[in-house]
ZAMARGU-4260 file (C-alpha; in steps of 0.2 Angstrom, whole numbers, plus 5000, padded with zeros to 4 digits):
<rodrens>
0) 5000/5000/5000 | 5006/5017/4996 | 5005/5031/5008 | 5010/5050/5008 | 5020/5055/5023
5) 5025/5071/5032 | 5044/5068/5032 | 5047/5053/5020 | 5037/5058/5005 | 5027/5044/4997
10) 5032/5027/5003 | 5026/5009/5000 | 5022/5000/5016 | 5015/4982/5020 | 4999/4980/5030
15) 5009/4970/5043 | 5018/4986/5047 | 5003/4995/5053 | 4998/4998/5071 | 4980/4999/5075
20) 4975/5012/5088 | 4957/5007/5091 | 4953/5023/5100 | 4964/5034/5090 | 4976/5046/5099
25) 4968/5060/5110 | 4966/5075/5099 | 4967/5064/5084 | 4953/5051/5087 | 4949/5049/5069
30) 4967/5042/5066 | 4966/5024/5069 | 4981/5017/5059 | 4999/5022/5060 | 5016/5016/5055
35) 5033/5018/5064 | 5046/5024/5052 | 5065/5026/5054 | 5074/5043/5054 | 5089/5041/5043
40) 5105/5042/5052 | 5096/5041/5069 | 5093/5025/5079 | 5085/5034/5094 | 5070/5043/5086
45) 5056/5037/5075 | 5041/5044/5066 | 5024/5038/5071 | 5015/5042/5054 | 4996/5041/5051
50) 4993/5030/5036 | 4978/5041/5031 | 4983/5059/5034 | 5001/5064/5028 | 5001/5079/5040
55) 4998/5068/5056 | 5015/5062/5061 | 5024/5062/5078 | 5042/5061/5083 | 5044/5047/5096
60) 5057/5039/5106 | 5059/5026/5120 | 5057/5037/5136 | 5067/5025/5146 | 5083/5030/5137
65) 5080/5048/5143 | 5073/5046/5160 | 5081/5034/5172 | 5067/5033/5185 | 5052/5032/5173
70) 5040/5019/5178 | 5021/5017/5178 | 5007/5004/5180 | 4997/5000/5165 | 4978/5003/5169
75) 4966/4989/5167 | 4956/4996/5152 | 4972/4997/5143 | 4977/4979/5147 | 4960/4974/5141
80) 4960/4984/5125 | 4977/4979/5120 | 4975/4961/5126 | 4991/4962/5136 | 4996/4946/5144
85) 5014/4949/5150 | 5026/4964/5150 | 5036/4956/5136 | 5022/4959/5124 | 5023/4977/5124
90) 5035/4992/5121 | 5033/5010/5126 | 5036/5026/5116 | 5034/5044/5121 | 5029/5059/5109
95) 5042/5073/5107 | 5039/5091/5104 | 5055/5097/5095 | 5062/5114/5099 | 5078/5125/5095
100) 5090/5121/5102 | 5087/5103/5101 | 5091/5100/5119 | 5076/5111/5124 | 5064/5098/5115
105) 5052/5089/5127 | 5045/5072/5129 | 5027/5068/5135 | 5029/5057/5150 | 5012/5059/5156
110) 5004/5050/5141 | 5015/5036/5135 | 5011/5026/5119 | 5009/5007/5123 | 5012/4995/5109
115) 5006/4977/5110 | 5018/4968/5098 | 5007/4951/5096 | 4992/4959/5089 | 4999/4976/5083
120) 4987/4987/5093 | 4992/5002/5103 | 4985/5016/5114 | 4990/5032/5121 | 4987/5030/5140
125) 4985/5045/5151 | 4993/5043/5168 | 4986/5049/5184 | 5003/5052/5191 | 5010/5069/5195
130) 5028/5063/5195 | 5029/5066/5176 | 5024/5080/5165 | 5019/5082/5147 | 5034/5093/5144
135) 5050/5084/5151 | 5065/5093/5144 | 5075/5079/5135 | 5091/5089/5139 | 5089/5085/5157
140) 5101/5073/5165 | 5096/5055/5164 | 5099/5051/5182 | 5085/5049/5195 | 5079/5065/5204
</rodrens>
């Protein structure tokens, strides 16, 4: 299938590359299918690209590489929606807001993206935890606070 993307132009993807977001992403509830795309020359960041709307694309990364003490519990509705049976079934990404200089860019730790690898479903889960913010500066030290 051919899709138009925000950063990669027109690309060909396979249906098994798609991630289904049954409830969309807050603010983008109509967007139900995304693909994770690499950023050339960068192994840390990826693009979460809507398969339907070229302008809907998010820069994402593994939050654990940026924040040493990042941890949270997955709520029961998310476990049920994604059919999570064990921790090894999932991986977590966070959405970044890019700024200049790059070190002042932020990651949303308050609403992680949970990906279930076995059935390729995903959800953005909003945490009820005030330890983390929606705008954690990525230039901050990785050590625990």
